[in-house]
N, C-alpha and C positions, 0 to 999 in steps of 0.2 A: 495300342498303348493312347490314342486319339479318341476312340469311344472311349474309353474308360478318362480319359478328361471332362470329355462333353457329358457325359450320364453326370461325372461330378459334380461341376460348376451349374450344369444345368438348376438342380434342387438348392444351389445355395442363391442365384437368382430369383424363384418359386419364392424360397425363403419361409419353409415349412414349418413344422412344429419340430421342436432340437427335437433330437432322436431319431430323426429321417432315415437317417442313414441305415440305421438299425432294418429298415422294413428292406433292403438291401442283403442276398446272402455273403455269406461272410467271407468265401473264395472271390468276390469280388472286391472288396474292400479291400484284404486281404493283398490282392491286386494290381490294386490301386496303387498303395503303399510301397511294394513293392518296386514298380515302376517308379515311383513319384522317387525311390531314394535312387535310381539308379539314375534318375535326368541329374536331380541334384549335385550327387557323387561324379559326376560325368564332363561338369566346369568345376573350375576355380571359384573358390569364395569371393572372389575382387568379381567375379562377372555376378555373380549373384546379389552380390551389393549393391552393384549397378544396378539390377534389374529393382530390387528394394525399391532404392533412391529416384530412378527414373519412375516408379508405378506410385510414391511416395509424390512427389509433385505432379503427376500426373491429376491425382484425387484432390489434392488440396488448390486444384486451378480448374482445368477442362470438367473434373466429372465432382465437381462441390456440388451435392444436394442431398435434400431433407428426407428424400423418398429413394427408399435404399434399390430397390428394383431397378431406377433409375441409373444410382449412384455402382449400382456392381457390373450394368452393362455397359455402360460408357468407361468402366475400367476395363470389359473384359477386352471391348474393341484396341481399347487404349494395349494392352497385354499383348495381341495380335498386330499390330506396329510394329510394338519394338521386336516380334521375332520375323518380319516379315522380308527380314533382309537375308534370312538363312534359309535353307532348304531341305528334303528329306529326312533323314532320324534327328539332323539337327535343330531342325525346326520342330519337331515333334519333340524333342527333349526340353525346346526352349516353352514350349505353349505349357509341356507340365510343371518345370517348375515356376512357371509365372501362376499357375496354379495353386501350387504351394501358397506362390506370396501373394496372392490377391484373399485367398481364404483367412492367411493371417493379416493382412490388414482389416477387413472387416471384422474379428478376433478382437483386434486390438478396441475396439468401441465397445467389447463386451468383458475384457480381459483389467479394460483402465475407466476407471468412472469419469463421468462431468466433475465431479466435485475432485477426482485426485487428478486429473490432466487440468486444474485451474491452481490447486496449489504447487505443481508442479512448474509453470507458466511463472507464478509467483516466488516463488523462491530461485529456478534458474536461471542464468544471465542464455545458458543454452539450451534454449527448452529442449529442440528437434532432441541434441544430445543425451538430453534427461531424460527423456521419454523411453529413446531408446534401451536407454542404461535400466531405466525401470521394467520395461516389457520383455530384458534378457536375462532378467531375475526371475520372473515368474515363469520365465521359460526354463532357465535352470534350473526351479523347483521342480517344474513337471518333470525334468529330463533325472533329475535325482531320485524323485519316487518311484521312475521307471525304473532306473539305474537299480534301486533296491527290491523292484517285484520279484514276486514269482514266477512272472511273464517273463522275466529276462534271461533267456538259457539260451541265444545266439551263440554261434562261432563270427568274426568280425567280419568276412567277407559274404555272408549268409544271410543273403537280402529276402527270400523265400520264408526263412524262419523270423527274420524279425518285422517280415509283414504280417504275419502270421500274431508274433508277442507282441506287436504296436496294435493290433486292431485291437485283441482282447484285450488289453492296460485300459486302450482309450473305451471302451465298454464301460467295462470296471469302475474307470474312475471316472467317467463322466457323472456315469448315477449316482457317486459318493457325492461331488462337489458340484453340480447344478453345474458342470459345462460339458459341451454341445459335443458329439465324436469329432466330428471336422474341424474344432480350434484345441480341440486336443491333441489332434493326429498334427494340423496343420503347424503349433506350434513347438511339436516334441524334432518332430523331421528335420526346422528349421535349426532347432539349436545343437538337433547330432551335428549336421554337416557343415552348417557353419563354422561350430567349434572346432572341426578335424585340422590334425597336423596336416599339410602338402606336403610331399616331397616333391 
């Protein structure tokens, strides 16, 4: 699991061309999605949102940089610190769901333009809350597209099937909508898991 995480985040740091993930075989991409889903489902939604808020705060303060490589490296180190109190499987899971959060933090800049951010800031008293509403709406649209797609043929608990179907969907969706594979996967996983019904 850790090897998959490192492989995935490494290429985010290098920030190579859109579609870089497609240079890696489908088995690796599907295995990453399956493992990420398992880690996301393995913790409470409140834990995921707390991790998101922690990394958002770090991003705004100590990791604020106009240089993507420096920003990402700083966020990776912050994510490691956030998981450092855990050990064994719990730590591996924490690193993996933090990886998904980092993907989405980076993707927010691509999905909501500076002009749209400025508009939100001017219109909303609670900028952060309004921003989360907007990005959630975009993720919901993505999840709806996936839900209606031919790729969505999986039983509820079949994570291996979801790994395969989400990979196939994001390859296809990304090529049609100019959205990178990793941001499609990250947004889709986040929305699906944080909007689940907890028992």
